[in-house]
C-alpha positions in Angstrom: 185.1 179.9 -56.5 187.7 180.4 -53.8 188.0 183.7 -52.1 191.0 185.0 -50.1 190.8 187.3 -47.0 192.3 190.7 -46.7 195.9 190.9 -45.5 195.2 192.8 -42.4 192.2 193.1 -40.0 191.3 195.1 -36.9 188.8 194.7 -34.1 185.5 196.1 -35.1 184.2 196.9 -31.6 180.9 195.1 -32.3 179.8 191.5 -31.8 179.6 190.7 -35.5 181.7 190.8 -37.5 184.3 190.9 -34.7 187.0 191.8 -37.2 187.0 194.0 -40.3 189.7 195.0 -42.9 192.2 197.3 -41.2 191.6 200.1 -43.7 187.8 200.1 -43.4 186.1 202.8 -41.3 183.9 201.8 -38.4 181.1 204.3 -37.7 177.5 204.4 -36.5 175.2 204.0 -39.5 173.2 207.1 -38.7 176.2 209.3 -39.6 176.1 207.9 -43.1 172.4 207.4 -43.6 169.6 210.0 -43.4 166.2 208.6 -42.7 162.7 210.1 -43.3 159.5 208.5 -42.3 156.8 208.0 -44.9 153.3 209.3 -44.3 154.3 212.5 -42.6 154.4 215.1 -45.3 152.6 216.2 -48.4 155.8 217.5 -50.0 158.6 215.9 -51.8 160.7 214.3 -49.1 164.0 215.5 -50.7 163.3 218.8 -52.4 160.5 219.9 -50.1 158.5 221.0 -53.2 154.7 220.5 -53.4 153.7 217.2 -55.0 152.3 217.0 -58.5 150.5 214.0 -60.0 150.4 210.3 -59.0 153.4 208.1 -58.5 153.7 204.4 -57.7 154.2 203.9 -54.0 156.1 201.6 -51.7 154.0 200.2 -48.9 154.9 198.2 -45.8 153.7 195.0 -47.6 156.2 195.7 -50.5 153.3 196.0 -53.0 153.1 198.9 -55.5 150.0 201.1 -55.0 149.0 204.4 -56.5 148.8 207.5 -54.3 149.6 211.2 -54.4 150.8 212.3 -51.0 154.3 211.2 -50.1 157.1 211.3 -52.6 160.8 211.4 -52.9 162.8 212.1 -56.0 166.2 210.5 -55.5 168.1 207.2 -55.4 167.2 205.8 -52.0 166.2 202.8 -50.0 162.7 202.1 -48.7 162.4 200.1 -45.5 159.2 198.3 -44.5 159.0 199.0 -40.8 155.8 197.3 -39.7 154.1 193.9 -40.2 155.0 190.6 -41.6 157.7 192.0 -44.0 159.2 194.4 -41.6 163.0 194.6 -42.1 162.6 194.2 -45.9 164.2 196.9 -48.0 163.7 198.0 -51.6 165.9 200.0 -53.8 164.0 203.0 -55.3 165.1 205.2 -58.2 163.3 208.2 -59.5 159.9 209.4 -58.3 158.2 207.2 -55.8 155.5 207.7 -53.2 156.1 206.3 -49.7 153.1 205.4 -47.5 152.9 205.3 -43.7 154.9 202.6 -41.8 157.8 202.9 -44.2 161.1 204.8 -43.9 163.2 206.3 -46.6 167.0 205.8 -46.2 169.3 208.2 -48.0 173.0 207.3 -47.9 175.4 210.3 -47.7 177.5 211.3 -50.8 180.4 209.2 -49.5 178.4 206.0 -49.4 177.3 203.9 -52.4 173.5 203.4 -52.1 173.7 199.8 -53.3 176.4 199.0 -50.8 174.1 200.1 -48.0 171.3 198.2 -49.6 173.3 194.9 -49.6 174.3 195.6 -46.0 170.8 196.3 -44.7 168.7 194.0 -46.8 168.7 191.4 -44.1 165.9 191.2 -41.6 168.3 190.3 -38.8 170.2 193.5 -39.4 167.3 195.5 -38.1 166.4 195.6 -34.4 162.7 194.6 -33.9 160.1 195.2 -31.3 156.6 193.9 -30.7 155.3 190.4 -30.9 151.8 190.2 -32.5 152.7 193.2 -34.8 156.4 193.4 -35.2 158.0 196.8 -35.9 161.5 198.1 -36.7 163.3 200.2 -34.1 164.8 202.4 -36.8 166.8 204.8 -34.5 168.2 201.9 -32.5 169.2 200.0 -35.7 170.9 203.0 -37.3 172.8 203.6 -34.1 174.7 200.4 -34.6 178.2 200.6 -36.1 179.0 199.6 -39.6 182.3 199.1 -41.4 182.7 200.6 -44.8 185.6 201.0 -47.2 186.2 204.0 -49.5 183.8 204.5 -52.4 186.0 202.9 -55.0 186.1 199.7 -53.0 182.4 199.9 -52.3 181.7 200.0 -56.0 183.9 197.0 -56.6 182.1 195.0 -54.0 178.7 196.1 -55.4 179.8 195.2 -58.9 180.9 191.8 -57.7 177.7 191.1 -55.8 175.5 192.3 -58.6 177.2 189.9 -61.0 177.4 186.9 -58.6 173.9 187.2 -57.2 172.5 187.5 -60.7 174.3 184.3 -61.6 173.0 182.5 -58.6 169.5 183.9 -59.2 169.6 182.5 -62.7 170.6 179.1 -61.4 167.7 179.3 -58.9 165.3 180.3 -61.7 166.5 177.3 -63.8 165.7 175.0 -60.9 162.3 176.6 -60.4 161.5 176.2 -64.1 162.6 172.6 -63.9 160.2 172.1 -61.0 157.4 173.6 -63.0 158.3 171.4 -66.0 158.2 168.3 -63.7 154.8 169.3 -62.4 153.5 169.7 -65.9 155.0 166.4 -67.1 153.6 164.7 -64.0 150.1 166.0 -64.7 150.4 164.9 -68.4 151.4 161.4 -67.4 148.5 161.2 -64.9 146.0 162.5 -67.4 147.2 160.1 -70.1 147.2 157.1 -67.8 143.7 157.6 -66.3 142.1 158.4 -69.7 144.1 156.3 -72.1 145.3 153.5 -69.9 148.7 152.0 -69.6 148.9 150.0 -72.8 149.9 152.4 -75.5 149.1 149.8 -78.3 145.5 149.2 -77.2 142.8 150.0 -79.7 140.9 153.1 -78.9 137.3 154.3 -79.5 135.5 157.6 -79.3 134.1 158.0 -75.8 131.2 160.2 -76.9 132.2 162.7 -74.3 134.0 165.8 -75.6 136.4 166.3 -72.7 137.4 162.7 -72.5 138.1 162.2 -76.2 139.2 158.7 -77.0 139.4 155.8 -74.4 140.4 152.2 -74.7 137.9 150.2 -76.8 137.0 147.8 -73.9 136.3 150.6 -71.4 132.9 151.8 -70.5 131.8 155.4 -70.0 129.2 156.1 -67.3 127.6 158.9 -65.4 128.8 159.3 -61.8 125.2 158.5 -60.7 125.8 154.9 -62.1 129.1 154.6 -60.1 128.3 156.4 -56.8 125.3 157.3 -54.7 125.2 160.2 -52.3 125.6 159.2 -48.6 124.5 161.3 -45.6 124.9 158.8 -42.8 125.6 160.5 -39.5 129.0 159.9 -37.9 129.9 158.3 -34.6 131.5 160.0 -31.6 134.6 157.8 -31.6 135.5 158.4 -35.3 138.2 160.9 -36.3 137.2 164.0 -38.2 139.0 164.1 -41.5 139.8 167.1 -43.6 139.7 167.5 -47.4 142.6 169.4 -49.0 142.7 170.8 -52.5 146.3 169.5 -52.8 146.4 166.2 -50.8 142.8 164.9 -50.8 141.3 163.3 -47.7 143.5 163.1 -44.6 144.0 159.7 -43.0 143.9 161.0 -39.4 142.3 163.7 -37.3 144.3 167.0 -37.0 145.1 168.7 -33.7 142.8 171.6 -32.6 144.9 174.3 -34.2 145.0 172.5 -37.6 141.3 171.7 -37.3 140.5 175.4 -37.0 142.5 176.1 -40.1 141.8 173.2 -42.4 138.3 171.9 -41.6 135.0 173.5 -42.1 133.7 172.9 -38.5 130.2 172.4 -37.1 129.5 173.0 -33.4 127.1 170.1 -33.5 129.4 167.0 -33.8 126.3 164.8 -34.4 125.9 166.4 -37.9 129.2 165.2 -39.2 128.9 162.7 -42.0 130.3 159.2 -41.8 132.8 158.0 -44.4 134.6 154.7 -45.0 137.4 153.5 -47.2 136.7 153.8 -50.9 134.2 156.6 -50.5 134.7 159.8 -52.6 134.3 163.1 -50.7 134.2 166.6 -52.1 133.8 170.1 -50.7 130.9 171.7 -52.6 132.6 175.1 -52.7 136.1 173.9 -53.7 135.5 170.8 -55.8 136.4 172.7 -59.0 139.7 173.7 -57.3 140.6 170.1 -56.3 138.8 170.0 -53.0 138.0 166.3 -53.1 139.5 162.9 -52.5 139.2 159.2 -51.9 138.8 158.0 -48.3 141.3 155.6 -46.8 140.1 155.2 -43.2 136.8 155.1 -41.3 136.0 158.6 -40.1 133.7 161.7 -40.4 133.8 164.8 -42.5 132.1 168.2 -42.3 128.4 168.3 -43.0 129.4 170.9 -45.7 131.0 168.1 -47.8 129.3 165.6 -50.2 130.0 161.9 -49.6 129.7 159.6 -52.6 129.5 155.9 -51.8 130.4 153.3 -54.6 127.4 151.5 -56.1 129.6 149.0 -58.0 133.0 147.4 -57.6 135.5 150.2 -58.3 138.6 152.0 -57.0 137.9 155.4 -55.6 141.7 156.4 -55.8 141.4 155.9 -59.6 138.5 158.3 -59.7 140.3 160.8 -57.5 143.1 160.9 -60.1 140.6 161.2 -63.0 138.8 164.1 -61.3 142.1 165.9 -60.6 142.9 166.2 -64.3 142.6 169.7 -65.7 139.8 168.8 -68.1 137.8 167.1 -65.3 138.3 170.1 -63.0 136.9 172.3 -65.7 133.9 170.1 -66.0 133.3 170.4 -62.3 133.6 174.1 -62.5 131.1 174.1 -65.4 128.6 172.1 -63.5 128.9 174.3 -60.4 126.4 177.0 -59.6 127.1 180.5 -58.5 127.4 184.1 -59.6 131.2 184.3 -59.2 134.0 181.8 -58.8 134.1 182.5 -55.1 130.5 181.5 -54.7 130.5 178.4 -57.0 129.0 175.3 -55.4 128.9 171.8 -56.9 125.8 170.1 -55.8 125.3 166.4 -56.0 122.4 166.8 -58.5 124.9 168.3 -61.0 128.0 166.3 -60.0 126.2 163.0 -60.6 125.7 163.9 -64.3 129.4 164.1 -65.1 130.5 161.2 -67.3 133.7 159.3 -66.4 135.7 156.4 -67.9 135.1 153.0 -66.4 138.0 150.6 -67.0 138.0 147.0 -65.5 138.8 147.1 -61.8 142.1 145.2 -62.5 143.2 148.1 -64.7 142.0 150.6 -62.1 144.3 149.0 -59.6 147.2 148.8 -62.0 146.8 152.4 -63.0 146.8 153.5 -59.3 149.9 151.4 -58.6 151.7 152.9 -61.6 150.8 156.5 -60.6 152.2 155.8 -57.1 155.5 154.9 -58.6 155.4 157.9 -61.0 154.6 160.2 -58.0 157.5 158.8 -56.1 159.9 159.4 -59.0 158.7 163.0 -59.6 158.7 163.7 -55.8 162.4 162.7 -55.7 163.3 164.8 -58.6 161.4 167.8 -57.2 163.0 167.3 -53.8 166.5 167.3 -55.5 165.6 170.6 -57.2 164.3 172.2 -53.9 167.5 171.0 -52.2 169.6 172.7 -54.9 167.5 175.9 -54.5 168.1 175.9 -50.8 171.9 175.4 -51.2 172.0 178.2 -53.8 170.0 180.6 -51.5 172.3 179.8 -48.6 175.3 180.5 -50.7 173.8 183.8 -51.9 173.2 184.9 -48.3 176.7 183.9 -47.2 178.3 185.5 -50.2 176.6 188.8 -49.6 177.3 188.7 -45.9 181.0 187.9 -46.3 181.6 190.4 -49.1 179.8 193.3 -47.5 181.5 192.9 -44.2 185.0 192.4 -45.5 185.3 188.7 -44.5 186.4 188.0 -48.1 188.4 190.1 -50.5 186.5 190.3 -53.8 188.3 193.4 -55.3 190.2 191.2 -57.8 187.0 189.8 -59.2 
């Protein structure tokens, strides 16, 4: 969609936008917006009447909480003024509570509330202070000049933006749904390949294990204890310390110090780290049922809090990583884990070793792993294309709002 500009512009007197439509009024925002800080009264912020009952509340984090102290009864805007989301605004209609570290913005009768929301709902619009704990300099921000048309034109701009942003949001939602469908399809293909094999015409048999169901007739089914043995060999000073991610398995290099602090369960005594080698299987006792395990690709060490499983027979650990990442296998690991709550579940070797897994010939293990690498690449490319589309749509959304709300494009005819 192509948009024309207004016929005449004038200097705005501010850095951006440097020009605005000639018939728009340039005025400090504070003359059009009344602000009241949350957390400073026990009365209705508008009517000044005593509060009655409980109302959902806007907090600085943007989450709804229930409270009974600070309320307004009007169509306003709530600004998160402190913390990670400072500068984020929310439209609020009806009775809402407002907790501390937030501000209520009430546009004057000559200004459309949604027009002001579109204008101020950008973090870069608000002047910030602080470093470790950012905060909004509300008075400074509202002293800046804004350009506004008359109410009729404000309503046309708001109507246009409501319609066009909804359309863009729907397209973004479609891409997000497609990503989720790709993820589900990818997982289904992985599960089918590692449990049923690649030959769809092969004769099947009952595995004797409920969660596995049927497997190819020539495959075996064995306990993990017949495939792996627990290894607790101490590491060596020159070996890299590897991490185990619930999403990406075992790393193939040592992270820098900052990443190590965030991603690795560390021990001060380096001599206690466990040695690992290619084709080992490693899992985090507390997070195995969430996917905290993987096959090892390089020589290294892992945290003493991890369990290291070393192959007892000729096998491909990558294949078993894929098996154990299937939803049904993860449920088995959760079932075999011990603990009062999910947050305290631990999968000890004594339980892990009793889980039964399929055992195809090693030639098929390698073929399945090669196939899954190709599948992963295809799905990654499709997902990347979806993410790229989302990024383009989000950029267009921001640009459209910015240009319309500052008069850089004329959307009245739309």
